[in-house]
C-alpha angles and dihedrals in degrees: 000000000000093000090053091053090049091050090049090052089050088050089051090055092047091049091049090051092050091055092058116080109232095021118102123224087199089059089053090050089053090046094052091047099243102100097105093044091048094051091047092050094049092045090054088063090065095055118105092218091058093057093042088060090053096047091048091055097253092135096160091053091048092049092050093045093057094038085241099183090054094047093045094051091044092047093050089052093049093049093047090048096050093044094048099039103043093091096032093055091052090051094049095048092046094050106027106023099149096048092044094051090044091053092053092042089058092045095051094041091053091047089054089054091050091048092048092053090050094059110084132190102031117204131185089256090056091050089052091051090051092050091050088050091051091050092050092044092051091045093053092045091054095053107117111252117249120236118255109252097215146031122211092274094055092063090073088091124065117250118256123244093262088049091050090052091048091050087052089054091046090053093051094048095042096050092048091054092042093065093047113090111239095020121099120217091196090054090053088052088054090051090049091047098241106098097101090040094056094040090052090049091052092047091048092049092051089048091048092240122145089350096180095051096041092045090053091051093049092045093053091047093043094049090053090048091051093051092043096050094047091052099040099041091058090054092047091049089052090048094051092047092057106028105021100154097042089047093048092047089050089051090048087056089051090054093049092046093050089063087081088068093047096051103128096226101054094142092305096129138012115276091243091061097047094096092060091060100043099090093049092045092051091049094051091043089056091046090054092048093048092051088059099040099046095062089045093052092046090050091052092047092052091046092052091046092052091050092050091048092053095043106111090209087066 
């Protein structure tokens, strides 16, 4: 039972990351140590043998094949996080933008350090992969953000068929980027002009406002996400199975490159007022970094302790 609660808490963190533009849920999955297991579980959903077991009534086999208990706990955490944080995130960014961006800058920068230390046996080809990842991450971060198409009031009317199809596409693109460390699905929604639209729909659904319209929006987006993740996760699983280190170094580059987007002073305030925000930004940046590094240090300490306890030489 305890492990399910822990997985739900990890899902909550991943969901919170996916709500923040510029912050990667995939990075949080790497940070919490479940990235490989998550990709494997999702990839199993695209296998024919998995669905054959379900349709033939072998429910236990199907549940074990997809690591169902893990996915369920994680999914509950993600849903609770997105539902509870949609309005809170908007409030924090509206009222404390510099400190919030600084916090996530420190968190992601520290996670890049942790990931770098976990990759052993560097070769020139791995360095090249990392540099390519940095270039792509910076390029994505510098894409001008699209304007949100709707405020909360505009969601009173149901989306048209072309809009439903576009929401489907947004869901597919966003979910693919959400499971990639260093790439933000919410940022891609900003680029595609549907971040505020989807966040308003989630907030409205949680508040039981315009249920039919908001449910239609979420269903179109969710169906696209389902199709996208089933297709993309299988490819990513194949990639990691054959070229794990080049792939992980490329993803490390993504994480480093995405820091450009998270820089706290990206046009947030006039240059003359920057100095007034520096102490607070540094403090929250350090808090974000510490929240990443403390679990890593504790994990290493426990690992070393277990090895010393099992060492026959005492």
